SEGUVO-238309 format. One line per 2 residues: their letters; for each residue x, y, z of C-alpha. Coordinates in pm, 1 decimal. Layout:
REM residues N
A = X,Y,Z; ...
***
This chain:
REM residues 140
GM = -1772.2,-1250.0,833.4; -1494.1,-1499.9,844.9
IG = -1422.7,-1765.3,585.8; -1249.1,-2081.8,707.8
TP = -1282.2,-2441.1,816.1; -1524.0,-2546.7,1091.6
KT = -1412.5,-2507.9,1449.7; -1405.3,-2883.6,1516.8
MG = -1379.2,-3201.0,1308.2; -1728.2,-3291.0,1447.8
ST = -1864.4,-2974.1,1278.0; -1749.0,-3102.9,933.5
RS = -2040.7,-3251.9,739.5; -2157.7,-3340.0,389.4
IP = -2452.0,-3150.1,251.2; -2679.7,-3350.5,18.1
LV = -2738.3,-3188.0,-314.8; -3034.0,-3294.3,-532.9
PE = -2941.5,-3342.8,-899.8; -3159.3,-3057.7,-1021.4
LA = -2978.6,-2804.0,-800.3; -2633.2,-2958.9,-883.0
TI = -2710.1,-2900.7,-1261.0; -2815.7,-2532.8,-1197.0
LQ = -2506.1,-2466.2,-992.5; -2282.0,-2630.6,-1247.3
EH = -2429.4,-2420.8,-1527.0; -2392.0,-2108.7,-1317.1
AG = -2031.5,-2189.4,-1223.8; -1949.1,-2243.8,-1591.5
RV = -2098.6,-1892.5,-1672.2; -1889.3,-1727.9,-1394.7
RA = -1570.3,-1914.1,-1511.6; -1637.6,-1804.5,-1868.6
CT = -1631.6,-1440.7,-1753.5; -1349.1,-1475.9,-1496.2
PE = -1160.5,-1794.5,-1528.3; -961.8,-1749.9,-1203.5
ME = -1275.9,-1691.2,-993.1; -1299.3,-1921.9,-699.8
WV = -1644.6,-1814.8,-566.6; -1975.0,-1950.2,-695.1
FP = -2163.9,-1620.3,-633.9; -1895.4,-1347.4,-638.3
SA = -1959.8,-979.8,-577.1; -1864.3,-726.3,-832.3
TG = -1520.2,-706.5,-673.9; -1477.7,-1086.4,-697.2
KP = -1508.4,-1138.3,-321.6; -1788.9,-1292.2,-119.7
HP = -2100.4,-1080.9,-82.7; -2168.5,-895.2,245.3
SG = -2421.7,-1065.5,475.8; -2718.3,-836.0,380.8
VL = -2696.7,-903.3,8.4; -3028.8,-1086.5,-8.0
RK = -3227.6,-826.5,174.1; -3334.9,-629.4,-138.0
PI = -3418.7,-930.9,-359.1; -3623.6,-1077.5,-76.7
LR = -3817.5,-749.2,-24.1; -3873.8,-725.7,-402.7
VA = -4011.5,-1083.7,-421.7; -4226.7,-1023.1,-111.9
SI = -4368.3,-709.8,-277.4; -4443.8,-889.6,-600.8
IG = -4643.2,-1167.5,-429.0; -4805.6,-926.5,-183.9
LR = -4634.8,-1068.4,123.9; -4643.8,-815.3,414.4
KR = -4453.1,-1022.5,670.7; -4077.2,-980.7,718.0
IT = -3874.4,-1256.8,560.0; -3503.0,-1324.7,611.8
PH = -3259.1,-1582.3,484.2; -3260.3,-1735.5,831.4
GL = -3642.0,-1743.0,810.2; -3609.9,-1945.7,488.8
RR = -3369.4,-2182.3,663.5; -3630.5,-2232.7,942.6
TL = -3903.2,-2279.5,680.0; -3689.3,-2563.3,528.0
NT = -3656.3,-2720.2,872.9; -4030.0,-2714.2,924.7
LA = -4114.1,-2851.8,581.5; -3839.9,-3119.8,599.8
LQ = -3975.3,-3241.9,940.8; -4310.9,-3321.8,758.9
VA = -4137.0,-3575.0,534.9; -3837.1,-3712.2,717.3
PA = -3719.7,-3801.3,1075.3; -3580.2,-3531.8,1297.1
ET = -3236.4,-3695.5,1310.0; -3210.4,-3683.4,931.1
IR = -3311.0,-3320.0,935.6; -3067.6,-3243.6,1217.7
LI = -2779.1,-3380.3,1002.5; -2885.6,-3170.2,702.0
MG = -2936.0,-2852.9,895.2; -2619.2,-2893.8,1101.4
HV = -2788.0,-2876.4,1442.9; -2594.3,-3016.9,1736.0
TT = -2904.2,-3188.4,1880.2; -3245.4,-3314.3,1756.0
DM = -3389.3,-3090.3,2028.6; -3262.3,-2791.0,1840.6
TM = -3410.9,-2913.5,1513.9; -3748.3,-2954.3,1687.4
RY = -3723.7,-2612.9,1844.9; -3723.6,-2460.8,1501.2
NA = -4033.4,-2652.0,1384.8; -4323.0,-2408.4,1323.0
PT = -4604.3,-2607.2,1165.3; -4886.8,-2402.8,1013.2
LE = -5231.0,-2401.8,1163.0; -5346.5,-2617.6,872.2
AR = -5069.6,-2870.1,941.8; -5168.4,-2892.7,1304.7
RE = -5535.1,-2933.6,1202.8; -5434.8,-3220.0,971.9
VL = -5253.4,-3399.2,1252.7; -5544.0,-3363.4,1487.9
AR = -5786.4,-3487.0,1208.4; -5566.1,-3794.0,1165.2
VT = -5564.9,-3859.4,1535.9; -5943.0,-3819.9,1553.4
AT = -5988.5,-4063.3,1267.8; -5823.6,-4335.5,1475.0
IE = -6055.0,-4291.1,1770.0; -6340.4,-4549.9,1781.4
TP = -6676.3,-4427.3,1892.7; -7005.9,-4629.3,1915.1
SR = -7145.5,-4447.5,1609.2; -6825.3,-4447.8,1398.7
PT = -6601.1,-4750.9,1369.8; -6242.6,-4680.8,1263.9
GR = -6242.9,-4949.1,998.2; -5983.2,-5159.1,1192.0
NQ = -6047.3,-5536.0,1222.4; -6265.8,-5589.8,1528.7
***
Protein backbone atom coordinates (compact mmCIF):
# COMPACT_ATOMS: atom_id res chain seq x y z
CA GLY A 1 0.00 0.00 0.00
CA MET A 2 0.87 3.60 -0.37
CA ILE A 3 0.10 6.37 2.07
CA GLY A 4 -0.35 9.84 0.69
CA THR A 5 -2.79 12.52 -0.31
CA PRO A 6 -5.67 11.91 -2.75
CA LYS A 7 -4.84 11.95 -6.47
CA THR A 8 -6.96 15.04 -7.13
CA MET A 9 -8.40 17.89 -5.08
CA GLY A 10 -11.84 16.56 -6.03
CA SER A 11 -10.97 13.34 -4.19
CA THR A 12 -10.50 15.22 -0.91
CA ARG A 13 -13.55 14.91 1.32
CA SER A 14 -14.63 15.22 4.91
CA ILE A 15 -15.83 12.07 6.62
CA PRO A 16 -18.62 12.56 9.17
CA LEU A 17 -17.85 11.15 12.59
CA VAL A 18 -20.63 10.42 15.07
CA PRO A 19 -19.88 11.62 18.64
CA GLU A 20 -19.87 8.07 20.06
CA LEU A 21 -17.17 6.94 17.64
CA ALA A 22 -15.17 10.14 18.13
CA THR A 23 -15.10 9.47 21.89
CA ILE A 24 -13.95 5.86 21.40
CA LEU A 25 -11.19 6.94 18.98
CA GLN A 26 -10.01 9.73 21.29
CA GLU A 27 -9.78 7.30 24.21
CA HIS A 28 -7.89 4.79 22.06
CA ALA A 29 -5.50 7.48 20.76
CA GLY A 30 -4.84 8.53 24.37
CA ARG A 31 -3.90 4.94 25.29
CA VAL A 32 -1.59 4.66 22.27
CA ARG A 33 0.10 8.01 23.11
CA ALA A 34 0.49 6.95 26.73
CA CYS A 35 2.54 3.93 25.59
CA THR A 36 4.35 5.62 22.71
CA PRO A 37 4.11 9.44 22.81
CA GLU A 38 5.70 9.92 19.36
CA MET A 39 3.25 7.53 17.65
CA GLU A 40 1.44 9.13 14.69
CA TRP A 41 -0.85 6.19 13.79
CA VAL A 42 -4.19 5.52 15.46
CA PHE A 43 -3.88 1.72 15.00
CA PRO A 44 -0.14 1.01 14.77
CA SER A 45 1.34 -2.43 14.22
CA ALA A 46 3.87 -3.85 16.71
CA THR A 47 6.58 -2.09 14.69
CA GLY A 48 4.81 1.28 14.92
CA LYS A 49 3.91 1.27 11.24
CA PRO A 50 0.52 0.82 9.51
CA HIS A 51 -0.84 -2.72 9.50
CA PRO A 52 -0.67 -4.82 6.32
CA SER A 53 -3.88 -4.99 4.30
CA GLY A 54 -4.89 -8.47 5.55
CA VAL A 55 -4.76 -7.60 9.25
CA LEU A 56 -8.53 -7.94 9.74
CA ARG A 57 -8.77 -11.42 8.21
CA LYS A 58 -8.22 -13.41 11.41
CA PRO A 59 -10.42 -11.25 13.69
CA ILE A 60 -13.27 -11.38 11.14
CA LEU A 61 -12.93 -15.17 10.84
CA ARG A 62 -12.93 -15.48 14.66
CA VAL A 63 -16.10 -13.38 15.03
CA ALA A 64 -17.78 -15.26 12.16
CA SER A 65 -16.97 -18.54 13.92
CA ILE A 66 -18.30 -17.31 17.27
CA ILE A 67 -21.64 -16.23 15.77
CA GLY A 68 -21.88 -19.28 13.49
CA LEU A 69 -21.63 -17.36 10.23
CA ARG A 70 -20.52 -19.61 7.40
CA LYS A 71 -20.41 -16.98 4.65
CA ARG A 72 -17.13 -15.29 3.76
CA ILE A 73 -16.89 -11.75 5.08
CA THR A 74 -14.28 -9.12 4.13
CA PRO A 75 -13.63 -5.52 5.18
CA HIS A 76 -14.87 -4.49 1.73
CA GLY A 77 -18.03 -6.53 2.36
CA LEU A 78 -18.57 -4.53 5.55
CA ARG A 79 -18.22 -1.33 3.52
CA ARG A 80 -20.82 -2.62 1.04
CA THR A 81 -23.10 -3.52 3.96
CA LEU A 82 -22.82 0.05 5.25
CA ASN A 83 -23.73 1.29 1.76
CA THR A 84 -26.86 -0.90 1.65
CA LEU A 85 -27.99 -0.03 5.19
CA ALA A 86 -27.34 3.69 4.72
CA LEU A 87 -29.42 3.74 1.53
CA GLN A 88 -32.38 2.61 3.65
CA VAL A 89 -32.26 5.80 5.71
CA ALA A 90 -30.75 8.52 3.50
CA PRO A 91 -30.72 9.72 -0.12
CA ALA A 92 -28.22 8.11 -2.50
CA GLU A 93 -26.39 11.42 -3.03
CA THR A 94 -25.68 11.71 0.71
CA ILE A 95 -24.41 8.14 0.81
CA ARG A 96 -22.27 8.78 -2.29
CA LEU A 97 -20.52 11.61 -0.46
CA ILE A 98 -19.95 9.49 2.65
CA MET A 99 -18.65 6.49 0.70
CA GLY A 100 -16.52 8.57 -1.65
CA HIS A 101 -18.10 7.19 -4.81
CA VAL A 102 -17.65 9.25 -7.95
CA THR A 103 -21.27 8.83 -9.04
CA THR A 104 -24.61 7.98 -7.47
CA ASP A 105 -24.83 5.13 -9.98
CA MET A 106 -21.86 3.49 -8.27
CA THR A 107 -23.53 3.91 -4.87
CA MET A 108 -26.66 2.24 -6.21
CA ARG A 109 -24.62 -0.56 -7.82
CA TYR A 110 -23.40 -1.63 -4.38
CA ASN A 111 -26.91 -1.71 -2.92
CA ALA A 112 -27.83 -5.27 -1.97
CA PRO A 113 -31.11 -5.21 -0.03
CA THR A 114 -32.11 -8.39 1.77
CA LEU A 115 -35.07 -10.45 0.67
CA GLU A 116 -36.97 -9.16 3.70
CA ALA A 117 -36.22 -5.53 2.75
CA ARG A 118 -37.47 -6.18 -0.78
CA ARG A 119 -40.65 -7.81 0.59
CA GLU A 120 -41.22 -4.76 2.81
CA VAL A 121 -40.99 -2.43 -0.20
CA LEU A 122 -43.48 -4.54 -2.14
CA ALA A 123 -45.82 -4.71 0.87
CA ARG A 124 -45.77 -0.90 1.08
CA VAL A 125 -46.47 -0.59 -2.65
CA THR A 126 -49.31 -3.13 -2.41
CA ALA A 127 -50.81 -1.19 0.51
CA THR A 128 -51.18 1.87 -1.74
CA ILE A 129 -53.19 0.05 -4.41
CA GLU A 130 -56.94 0.49 -4.20
CA THR A 131 -59.15 -2.49 -4.89
CA PRO A 132 -62.96 -2.67 -4.69
CA SER A 133 -62.73 -4.83 -1.56
CA ARG A 134 -59.94 -2.87 0.13
CA PRO A 135 -59.87 0.92 0.23
CA THR A 136 -56.43 2.45 0.84
CA GLY A 137 -57.64 4.84 3.50
CA ARG A 138 -56.95 7.90 1.36
CA ASN A 139 -59.64 10.55 1.05
CA GLN A 140 -62.03 9.64 -1.76
